C-alpha positions in Angstrom: 138.3 66.3 -32.5 135.2 65.8 -34.6 132.0 63.7 -34.0 130.2 62.2 -37.2 127.8 59.5 -37.8 128.3 56.4 -40.7 125.4 55.9 -42.4 123.6 52.6 -40.9 125.9 52.7 -37.8 123.0 50.8 -35.4 124.2 49.3 -32.8 122.0 47.0 -30.5 120.2 48.1 -27.2 117.7 47.4 -25.0 115.3 49.7 -23.2 116.2 50.1 -19.6 113.0 52.1 -18.3 110.3 50.5 -16.3 107.9 49.1 -19.1 106.6 45.7 -19.6 107.1 46.1 -23.5 111.5 46.2 -22.6 111.4 47.0 -26.0 114.6 45.7 -28.3 116.4 48.1 -29.9 118.3 49.7 -32.6 120.9 53.2 -31.5 122.4 55.2 -34.0 125.9 55.5 -32.5 127.9 59.0 -33.8 131.6 58.2 -33.3 134.7 60.7 -33.2 137.6 60.1 -35.7 139.2 57.7 -33.5 135.9 55.4 -33.8 134.9 56.2 -30.4 130.9 56.3 -29.9 130.3 60.3 -28.9 126.8 60.5 -28.5 123.5 58.7 -30.4 121.2 60.0 -32.8 118.7 57.9 -34.1 117.0 55.6 -31.8 114.3 52.5 -33.2 112.8 49.5 -32.3 114.4 46.2 -33.6 112.1 45.2 -36.7 113.5 41.6 -35.8 112.6 41.0 -32.6 108.9 39.5 -32.7 107.3 41.4 -29.7 109.2 45.1 -30.2 109.0 44.6 -34.0 110.0 47.6 -35.1 108.1 49.8 -32.7 108.8 51.9 -29.6 107.5 54.7 -27.9 107.5 58.4 -29.2 109.8 59.2 -26.0 112.1 56.6 -26.0 112.7 57.2 -29.8 113.4 60.9 -29.0 115.8 59.1 -26.4 118.9 61.5 -28.1 116.8 64.8 -25.7 118.1 63.1 -23.0 121.6 61.6 -23.9 122.3 65.4 -24.5 120.4 67.2 -23.0 122.5 70.4 -21.7 121.1 70.1 -18.0 123.1 66.4 -17.3 124.8 66.3 -14.3 127.8 65.9 -15.7 130.3 66.7 -12.2 129.9 65.6 -8.7 128.3 68.1 -6.2 128.7 69.4 -2.9 125.9 70.8 -1.3 126.5 74.2 -0.6 123.5 75.8 0.5 119.9 74.8 2.4 118.5 71.7 1.6 116.3 71.9 -1.3 117.8 74.9 -2.5 119.9 73.7 -5.8 122.9 75.3 -4.7 125.7 73.1 -4.8 129.9 73.1 -5.8 131.6 70.9 -8.1 134.2 68.8 -6.7 136.5 65.9 -8.3 134.9 62.4 -8.2 137.5 60.9 -5.6 136.8 63.2 -3.1 132.9 63.0 -3.4 133.6 59.5 -2.6 135.3 60.3 0.5 132.8 62.3 1.8 129.8 59.7 1.2 132.4 56.8 2.8 133.3 59.1 5.6 129.8 60.2 6.1 128.3 56.4 6.3 130.8 55.6 8.5 130.5 57.8 11.0 127.0 57.0 11.0 127.5 53.8 11.4 129.9 54.0 14.3 127.0 55.9 16.1 123.8 54.3 15.6 125.1 51.0 14.3 124.8 49.8 10.6 121.1 49.4 9.7 121.3 53.4 10.3 122.7 53.9 6.5 119.7 52.4 4.1 120.2 52.3 0.4 117.2 53.3 -1.6 116.7 52.3 -4.8 114.2 51.3 -7.5 113.6 51.0 -11.1 114.5 54.4 -13.1 117.1 51.3 -14.9 115.5 47.7 -14.7 119.2 45.9 -15.3 119.9 43.7 -13.5 123.3 44.5 -12.7 123.4 48.7 -12.7 119.9 48.6 -10.7 120.5 45.1 -8.3 123.7 46.1 -7.3 123.0 48.3 -5.0 122.3 44.8 -2.5 125.6 43.5 -3.1 127.0 47.0 -0.9 123.9 46.8 1.2 124.5 43.2 2.3 128.3 43.3 2.7 128.1 46.6 5.1 124.6 45.1 7.0 122.9 48.5 6.0 119.3 48.4 6.1 117.1 46.4 4.0 114.0 47.2 1.6 110.5 45.9 1.2 109.9 46.5 -2.4 106.4 47.8 -2.4 106.1 51.0 -4.5 105.0 49.4 -7.4 104.1 46.2 -7.8 103.7 44.3 -4.7 99.5 44.1 -4.9 100.1 42.8 -8.3 102.5 39.9 -7.5 100.2 39.4 -4.6 97.0 39.0 -6.3 98.5 36.9 -8.8 99.8 34.4 -7.2 97.0 34.0 -4.9 95.4 31.6 -7.7 97.6 30.9 -10.6 100.8 30.5 -8.0 103.8 31.0 -10.3 104.0 34.6 -12.3 103.8 33.4 -16.1 101.5 32.8 -18.5 100.3 32.6 -22.0 102.8 34.3 -24.7 102.1 38.1 -24.5 102.5 37.5 -28.7 99.3 34.8 -28.5 97.2 38.0 -29.1 97.3 38.7 -32.3 96.0 34.7 -31.9 92.8 36.1 -29.8 89.4 36.3 -30.9 88.8 38.9 -28.0 91.1 40.7 -25.6 90.7 42.6 -22.6 92.7 45.2 -21.7 91.8 44.9 -18.1 93.5 48.0 -15.9 95.8 49.5 -17.8 96.9 51.7 -21.0 99.4 50.5 -23.4 99.3 53.3 -25.8 100.8 55.3 -23.0 102.8 52.7 -21.2 103.7 49.5 -22.8 102.6 50.2 -26.6 103.9 47.0 -27.8 100.8 45.4 -26.6 99.2 47.2 -29.1 100.8 45.9 -32.1 99.5 42.6 -31.2 96.0 43.9 -30.3 96.2 45.3 -34.1 97.0 42.2 -35.8 94.4 40.1 -34.0 91.7 42.9 -35.0 93.1 42.7 -39.1 93.8 39.4 -39.3 90.8 37.9 -37.2 88.5 40.4 -37.0 88.9 40.6 -32.9 87.1 42.5 -30.5 89.3 44.9 -28.0 87.8 45.8 -25.0 89.0 48.0 -22.4 87.9 48.0 -18.6 89.6 51.4 -16.8 88.3 54.2 -15.1 88.6 57.1 -17.5 88.9 57.1 -21.4 92.6 56.3 -22.0 94.4 56.8 -25.3 94.0 52.7 -25.4 89.9 53.2 -24.3 89.1 55.6 -27.6 90.9 52.7 -29.6 88.4 50.1 -28.2 85.2 48.6 -29.7 83.5 48.6 -25.7 84.9 50.7 -22.8 83.9 50.1 -19.6 84.7 52.9 -16.8 84.2 51.0 -13.6 84.6 53.3 -10.3 88.5 53.3 -9.7 88.8 50.1 -7.2 85.8 48.6 -8.4 87.0 45.6 -10.7 86.6 43.1 -8.3 82.9 43.2 -8.6 83.0 43.1 -12.1 84.6 40.3 -12.1 82.6 38.2 -9.9 79.7 39.5 -11.8 81.2 38.3 -15.3 81.9 34.7 -13.8 78.0 34.9 -11.6 76.5 35.5 -15.4 79.2 32.5 -17.0 77.6 29.9 -13.8 74.0 31.6 -15.1 74.0 30.8 -18.1 76.3 27.6 -18.8 79.0 29.0 -20.1 80.9 28.0 -16.9 83.5 25.0 -18.0 82.6 22.5 -14.9 85.4 19.7 -16.4 88.3 22.2 -16.5 87.5 23.4 -12.9 86.5 20.2 -11.7 90.5 18.9 -13.5 93.1 22.3 -12.6 90.8 24.2 -9.8 90.3 23.8 -5.6 86.3 24.9 -5.0 84.2 25.4 -7.9 81.7 24.3 -5.6 82.2 26.9 -2.9 83.0 29.7 -5.7 79.7 29.0 -7.5 77.2 29.1 -3.8 79.3 32.5 -3.2 78.5 34.3 -6.6 74.9 33.6 -6.4 73.9 36.8 -4.7 77.2 38.7 -6.7 75.2 39.4 -10.3 74.9 42.1 -12.2 72.3 44.4 -10.0 74.7 43.9 -7.7 78.0 44.8 -9.1 76.3 47.4 -10.9 75.1 48.7 -7.4 79.1 48.7 -7.1 80.8 49.7 -10.2 78.4 52.3 -11.4 78.2 50.5 -14.8 74.4 49.6 -16.2 73.2 45.9 -16.0 72.9 46.4 -19.6 76.9 47.0 -20.0 78.0 44.1 -17.7 75.8 41.8 -19.3 76.9 43.1 -22.5 80.5 42.4 -21.9 80.3 39.0 -19.9 77.8 37.7 -23.1 81.0 38.6 -25.2 83.8 37.6 -22.8 82.2 33.8 -22.0 80.9 33.3 -25.7 84.6 33.7 -26.7 87.0 30.3 -26.7 90.3 32.7 -27.5 90.3 35.5 -25.3 92.9 37.0 -23.7 92.8 39.4 -20.7 96.1 41.6 -20.5 96.4 42.2 -17.1 98.1 46.1 -15.8 100.0 47.8 -13.2 96.4 49.6 -12.2 95.2 46.6 -9.9 98.7 47.6 -7.8 97.8 51.0 -7.2 94.8 50.9 -4.8 94.2 49.2 -1.3 92.0 46.6 -2.8 94.4 46.0 -5.5 95.7 42.5 -4.7 91.9 40.9 -4.5 90.6 42.6 -7.7 93.7 41.0 -10.0 92.7 37.4 -7.9 89.2 37.8 -9.4 89.8 38.8 -12.8 92.2 35.7 -13.0 89.5 33.2 -11.3 87.9 34.8 -15.3 89.5 32.1 -17.2 89.3 29.6 -14.7 85.7 29.3 -14.1 85.3 29.4 -18.2 88.1 27.4 -19.7 89.6 29.8 -21.5 93.0 28.7 -20.6 92.5 25.6 -22.9 92.8 27.9 -25.9 95.3 29.5 -28.0 94.9 33.2 -28.0 93.4 32.2 -24.2 93.4 33.1 -20.1 95.1 35.9 -18.9 98.7 37.7 -18.1 100.3 39.9 -16.3 104.3 39.1 -16.0 107.1 36.8 -16.9 109.2 37.5 -14.7 109.8 33.6 -12.9 111.0 32.1 -16.3 114.0 33.3 -16.1 114.9 31.7 -13.1 118.2 34.1 -12.2 120.6 33.3 -10.2 121.1 36.7 -8.9 123.6 35.2 -6.3 127.1 37.9 -7.5 125.0 40.7 -8.5 123.4 41.0 -4.8 125.7 39.3 -3.1 123.3 36.7 -1.1 126.4 35.7 0.3 127.1 38.6 2.4 123.1 38.7 3.7 121.9 38.7 7.1 118.3 37.9 7.6 118.3 39.5 11.0 118.7 43.3 9.4 115.4 45.1 9.7 113.9 45.7 6.6 111.9 49.2 5.3 109.5 49.9 3.3 109.9 51.8 0.5 106.7 53.5 -0.2 106.9 54.7 3.6 109.8 56.3 3.1 108.5 59.6 4.8 107.3 57.6 7.9 110.7 56.3 7.8 112.7 59.6 7.5 110.5 61.3 10.1 110.9 58.4 13.1 107.8 56.6 13.1 108.5 53.4 15.2 106.1 50.9 13.2 107.7 51.0 10.4 111.4 51.5 12.2 111.0 49.4 14.8 113.7 49.1 18.2 116.7 49.7 15.6 118.5 53.3 14.9 116.9 56.2 13.1 118.1 56.6 9.3 120.6 58.9 9.3 121.7 58.0 5.6 121.5 57.9 2.5 122.6 56.4 -1.2 120.1 57.0 -3.6 120.1 54.9 -6.8 117.6 54.9 -9.8 115.0 56.8 -7.8 112.8 60.1 -7.3 111.2 60.2 -3.9 110.9 63.3 -3.1 108.5 63.2 -5.8 107.4 59.9 -7.1 107.0 58.3 -2.8 103.8 58.9 -1.7 102.4 61.3 1.4 105.4 63.6 -0.2 104.7 66.3 1.8 106.4 64.1 5.4 109.0 62.5 2.8 110.1 66.1 1.8 109.9 66.7 5.7 112.1 63.9 6.1 114.9 65.1 4.0 115.4 68.4 5.6 116.4 67.1 8.7 119.6 69.0 9.6 121.0 64.9 10.7 120.5 63.3 7.5 123.1 62.6 5.4 121.9 62.0 1.5 124.0 61.1 -1.3 121.9 61.2 -4.8 123.8 59.0 -8.3 121.7 61.0 -10.5 121.1 62.0 -14.3 119.6 65.4 -13.5 118.6 67.8 -10.8 115.8 66.2 -9.6 113.7 67.5 -6.8 115.6 64.5 -4.4 118.9 65.4 -5.6 117.9 69.1 -4.6 118.2 68.0 -1.4 121.5 65.6 -1.2 124.8 67.2 0.5 126.5 65.3 -2.3 125.5 64.8 -5.7 126.9 62.1 -8.0 126.6 62.3 -11.9 125.0 58.9 -13.3 125.5 57.2 -17.1 123.1 56.4 -18.8 122.1 53.1 -20.8 124.5 53.4 -23.9 126.9 54.3 -21.5 127.2 50.9 -19.3 127.2 47.1 -20.0 123.7 45.7 -18.3 122.1 42.4 -18.9 117.8 43.0 -18.8 114.6 40.0 -18.9 111.2 41.7 -19.4 108.4 41.1 -17.8 105.9 41.3 -20.5 107.4 39.0 -22.9 110.2 36.7 -23.2 113.7 37.4 -24.2 116.6 38.2 -22.3 118.5 40.9 -23.8 122.0 42.7 -23.5 122.6 46.5 -23.6 126.4 46.7 -23.7 128.0 50.4 -23.7 127.4 51.9 -26.9 129.3 55.5 -26.2 131.5 57.1 -24.0 130.2 58.8 -21.2 130.2 62.5 -21.2 132.1 64.7 -18.2 132.6 62.9 -15.2 129.2 60.4 -15.0 130.2 57.0 -13.8 127.7 53.8 -13.4 125.6 52.6 -10.7 128.3 49.7 -10.4 131.2 51.7 -10.9 130.0 54.3 -8.2 129.3 50.9 -5.9 132.4 49.6 -6.1 134.0 53.2 -5.2 132.2 53.0 -2.1 133.4 49.7 -1.2 137.2 50.1 -0.8 137.0 53.1 1.0 134.3 51.4 3.3 135.9 48.2 3.3 133.1 45.6 2.1 134.7 43.0 0.7 132.7 40.8 -1.9 134.1 38.8 -5.6 131.3 40.9 -7.0 133.3 44.3 -6.6 136.0 43.6 -8.0 134.7 42.5 -11.3 133.0 44.6 -14.6 129.6 44.6 -15.2 129.9 42.4 -17.8 131.8 40.0 -16.3 128.9 39.7 -13.5 126.2 39.9 -16.2 128.1 36.3 -18.2 128.5 34.9 -15.0 124.7 35.4 -13.9 123.8 34.1 -17.7 125.8 31.0 -17.4 124.7 30.4 -13.7 121.4 31.0 -14.3 121.4 27.8 -16.6 121.5 30.5 -20.2 124.5 31.0 -23.3 127.3 33.5 -22.2 126.9 37.1 -22.9 128.7 36.5 -26.7 126.3 34.1 -27.4 123.2 35.7 -26.7 125.1 39.0 -28.3 125.9 36.9 -31.5 121.7 35.7 -31.5 121.1 39.6 -30.5 118.7 37.9 -27.7 117.1 35.0 -26.4 113.4 33.5 -26.4 112.6 32.2 -23.5 108.6 31.4 -23.7 107.6 28.0 -22.2 105.6 25.6 -24.6 102.3 26.0 -24.8 101.9 23.4 -22.1 103.1 25.1 -19.6 102.4 28.7 -20.3 98.5 27.6 -20.4 98.8 25.5 -17.2 97.8 22.3 -18.9 100.8 20.4 -16.6 99.1 22.6 -13.8 99.1 25.9 -11.5 101.8 27.1 -9.7 100.3 25.3 -6.1 101.9 22.9 -4.9 98.1 20.7 -5.8 98.4 21.5 -9.5 95.3 23.5 -8.8 94.4 27.3 -9.5 93.4 28.5 -6.2 89.8 30.0 -5.8 90.0 30.3 -2.2 93.4 31.7 -1.6 95.8 30.8 0.9 96.2 34.6 1.7 98.3 34.1 4.8 101.1 32.8 3.0 101.4 35.7 1.1 101.2 38.5 3.5 100.5 39.8 6.7 98.2 41.2 7.0 96.0 38.5 5.0 93.0 38.5 7.7 91.2 41.4 5.8 91.4 39.7 2.7 88.4 37.9 0.6 88.1 34.1 1.4 86.6 33.6 -2.7 87.2 36.5 -5.2 84.7 39.5 -4.2 84.5 43.1 -4.1 86.8 44.1 -1.1 85.5 47.3 0.1 88.2 48.9 1.8 88.9 51.5 -0.8 89.5 54.8 0.1 85.8 55.9 -0.3 84.4 59.1 -1.2 82.3 60.7 1.5 80.7 64.0 2.1 83.8 66.0 2.3 86.0 64.3 0.0 83.3 63.7 -2.6 85.4 62.7 -5.4 88.0 59.7 -5.9 91.4 60.6 -7.5 93.2 58.5 -10.1 96.7 59.6 -10.4 97.1 57.6 -13.9 100.8 57.9 -15.9 101.3 60.3 -18.8 101.9 59.5 -22.3 104.8 61.1 -22.8 106.6 60.6 -19.3 107.3 57.4 -17.0 107.3 58.5 -13.7 109.4 61.7 -13.6 111.8 60.4 -16.4 111.2 62.3 -19.5 110.1 65.5 -17.7 113.2 67.1 -18.2 113.2 66.3 -22.3 111.7 68.9 -24.6 109.7 67.4 -26.4 107.6 65.1 -24.0 107.1 68.6 -22.4 105.7 70.2 -24.9 103.3 67.6 -25.3 101.6 66.9 -21.6 102.0 71.2 -21.6 100.8 71.1 -17.6 99.7 69.6 -14.8 95.7 69.2 -15.6 92.9 67.4 -14.1 90.1 65.6 -15.5 86.6 66.5 -14.6 83.4 64.9 -16.3 81.3 68.1 -17.4 78.5 68.2 -14.8 81.3 67.8 -11.9 82.4 70.8 -13.3 79.3 72.5 -14.0 78.2 71.8 -10.7 81.3 73.4 -9.2 81.7 76.3 -11.8 84.8 75.5 -13.2 85.0 76.0 -17.1 87.6 74.0 -19.2 91.3 75.3 -18.6 90.2 77.0 -15.1 92.2 75.5 -12.1 90.7 74.0 -9.5 92.3 72.8 -5.8 92.2 69.0 -4.9 93.0 68.3 -1.7 92.3 66.1 1.0 93.7 66.1 5.2 97.3 66.0 3.3 97.5 69.1 1.7 95.8 71.2 -1.2 97.5 71.1 -4.8 96.1 73.7 -8.0 96.0 72.0 -11.1 94.5 73.2 -15.0 90.6 71.6 -15.4 89.5 69.7 -18.5 86.2 68.5 -18.9 86.3 64.9 -20.4 83.6 62.9 -20.6 85.2 59.7 -20.8 84.8 58.8 -16.4 81.9 58.4 -14.3 80.5 61.6 -12.0 82.7 61.7 -9.3 86.3 60.3 -10.6 89.0 63.1 -11.0 92.1 62.0 -12.8 95.4 63.9 -12.7 98.1 62.4 -15.4 101.2 62.5 -13.6 104.7 62.7 -12.1 105.1 66.3 -12.9 107.6 67.4 -10.7 106.6 69.2 -7.9 107.9 72.4 -9.1 105.0 72.5 -11.8 102.5 72.9 -9.3 101.7 76.3 -7.3 103.2 76.0 -4.2 106.2 73.5 -5.1 104.9 70.4 -3.9 103.2 67.2 -6.5 100.4 65.2 -6.9 101.7 62.6 -4.8 101.0 65.2 -1.7 97.5 63.7 -1.8 98.4 60.6 -1.8 98.5 58.2 1.1 101.3 55.9 2.3 99.1 53.1 4.1 100.4 49.5 3.3 97.9 47.7 0.7 97.1 44.8 2.0 98.6 41.3 2.4 102.1 42.4 1.8 102.1 46.4 1.2 102.1 48.3 -1.9 101.3 52.2 -2.7 97.7 53.1 -3.3 98.4 56.0 -5.7 95.0 55.3 -7.5 92.9 55.4 -4.8 92.7 58.6 -2.9 89.7 60.8 -2.3 90.1 64.5 -2.2 87.4 67.6 -2.5 87.7 69.8 -5.6 86.8 73.1 -5.7 87.6 76.5 -7.5 90.7 78.1 -7.5 89.1 81.3 -6.8 91.1 82.2 -3.4 94.2 82.2 -2.8 95.2 79.6 -0.6 98.2 80.1 2.0 101.6 78.9 0.7 99.8 78.6 -3.0 100.6 81.0 -5.3 97.0 82.9 -6.4 95.6 82.2 -9.5 
């Protein structure tokens, strides 16, 4: 049977990956003689979508590389060699599901249901295929999961002041006279931000400021780059507010009407001026004054908050401080003004069918996903009085590489008594430790429903092509396991599209067919609600300069009473004089796309960006090898000299697979699994390390 393409045979879809842009796509479908989709060709952005505006990132434009990759998993696999060896044999899908269900049942009989931990995250952002794992979890009484690996710290910091998720329409960036990208690199991680920044610059002469510890692709395009020391954003925000009060730019009428403690804030900030912030951030007083003057004098100033805040121990406090800026200055009042992090609450989803809420037992323990290493190595601080985790079902994530403290994670996965089933598209580092590997579909091979965090569209991802080999969707695998385990819930008897249609209508939206006819649904609230003219999200309707941290998370005692620099970071010391940031690489998305030739060719190899003066002091040359280490271990990478960060800061763009590092352990070996306050969160950009030339042979590492 031949496969051909009809000219212009493009079908609507949506990018499924963990990116706030959630791009509206048009996918070229390659069909066989019978008209069935058998593959894809070109992937392009939908020009008619007002946010995507025809622009997508290069890695998704090359998506055919992933769909048709020769290394895709196509058959279920049974491990035949030691864990981690990658030695498997093919088995049938029904046998594979039988084995998984039998292992879960046997361990449940021995230890109780909480011994099984369904573990997942955002390899797909589709609501049905991503979150349906909870339905099995709840129906069977398996251990719960606290989602902390990505957004927990941002969630806490935004809610602390604003009180609800939402904000000015992200398309309003095009109406701004100043756009501040704070803690994000959209050139690499949410490219459509740059579309709207460019429109503002061309149409209005808008200025573009980036606050980031190093010279990212976004910072290189900015009018002003403030290269703060990692974890000092709160100090900069406080100094700008100090200057606003000092120089008469504070909007006292606005604060009196819509904030909780303006007088207390002004008194608190009196001692937090530019000299104070300069000593903490490493910026000059002149840089701080110039930024403050630009921000305070520009009514239409739009702060786009990035996810970098969610990677530092003090990230919640820092993001809260940044959200105070438009409140002190009244920027929320203006079109193209205010601040924005995520629109996640505007969809008001009823996910009871997707997640099986009616089957949930609130007494079941919840385990922190970022501390999977501690969980699997038996840390009682995590396990409580419950049983050890002896069985895992893993979908949409690759924790052996992406989780913090990865040495501990690998130790846990090596346990002989741990049964692991991994449902995956490629033989990832995590899949190599599995007892059973199941081949997974990609987004064009199943139905799903999507929301956007970075804009305001509900979008549909219909099945466009037939899965290759024996690949099955997450929903189909969960259905198969539910039948074998006796998990009863009506969601297991429905198709993915039926669940999506029910969820849409139960949430107050049109059904699948109606949205499909319109291609997508824009649900951005009106100006008054988006700009909080009708009040912020707290019960009193006010923005909170003095948050109730106790209502947000259990580790609230360490949080500052008012916006401040929270000095809880993994500070540099004599033994670990460098602060390391493991920022996202442009051509990867966590470990997704690390398998595609186009992305690997552009990224080349794991690299440490060092300031030239640091390199000279260490005796390191551009292109030479360096060792990075701390008490958790050591890694070897290639050095690249870069003057776009302060001395004492080292950047390792990630996440490369473990095999790309000498010694077989990646950069997250060095990252702590300490939970960030007040409610947990992984601290990937908050690590103190030493840096040395890689001249000597290190035990366990290849000689360089």
